[in-house]
C-alpha positions in Angstrom: -41.6 158.4 51.7 -43.9 157.1 49.3 -47.0 154.5 49.8 -48.2 151.8 47.5 -52.0 151.7 47.2 -52.0 148.3 48.9 -50.5 150.3 51.9 -53.0 152.9 51.9 -55.9 150.5 51.7 -54.6 148.0 54.5 -53.6 150.9 56.8 -57.5 151.6 57.0 -58.0 148.3 59.0 -58.4 148.5 62.7 -55.3 146.6 63.6 -53.1 148.7 61.3 -54.7 152.3 62.0 -52.7 152.8 65.1 -49.3 152.5 63.7 -47.7 155.8 63.3 -46.0 157.3 60.4 -43.0 158.4 62.7 -42.5 154.6 63.9 -42.6 153.6 60.2 -39.8 156.1 59.3 -37.8 154.7 62.6 -38.1 151.4 61.3 -36.7 152.5 57.7 -34.0 154.5 59.1 -33.0 152.4 62.3 -33.5 148.6 61.4 -32.5 146.0 63.9 -32.8 143.5 61.1 -32.9 143.7 57.3 -34.0 140.9 54.9 -34.2 141.2 50.9 -36.8 138.7 49.6 -36.5 137.0 46.5 -38.7 139.3 44.6 -36.4 142.2 45.6 -38.7 143.5 48.4 -36.8 144.7 51.5 -38.1 143.8 55.1 -37.1 145.7 57.9 -37.9 145.5 61.7 -37.4 147.5 64.9 -38.9 147.7 68.3 -41.3 150.4 69.1 -41.1 151.4 72.8 -44.3 153.2 72.6 -46.0 150.0 71.6 -44.8 148.1 74.5 -41.6 147.2 72.7 -43.4 145.1 69.9 -41.5 144.5 66.6 -42.9 146.5 63.8 -42.0 145.0 60.2 -41.9 147.4 57.2 -41.9 146.1 53.6 -40.5 148.3 51.1 -40.4 148.0 47.4 -37.1 147.4 45.5 -36.6 151.2 45.4 -36.1 151.1 49.1 -38.3 153.9 49.8 -42.1 153.0 48.9 -43.8 151.6 51.7 -45.8 148.4 50.6 -46.8 147.0 54.1 -46.5 147.7 57.8 -47.5 145.6 60.6 -46.6 144.3 64.3 -44.9 141.3 63.6 -45.9 138.6 66.3 -43.7 135.9 65.2 -40.3 138.2 64.9 -37.5 136.9 66.9 -34.1 138.5 67.8 
């Protein structure tokens, strides 16, 4: 797994620091939904049981392996 500089910078924020790398891997490998944006980036979501079932959104670059963003998506609906 690779990371953009943007991801590494935003990961330092208090609301993002608790997101574990293994949770990001879970979302990448076992998403419950995937959406490809117009710019080619890939959004994937999965529920994280250890985080009270909240949905983690991971945004990958077009290559499908570089993590650009990861955050708990409060507006996600099944």
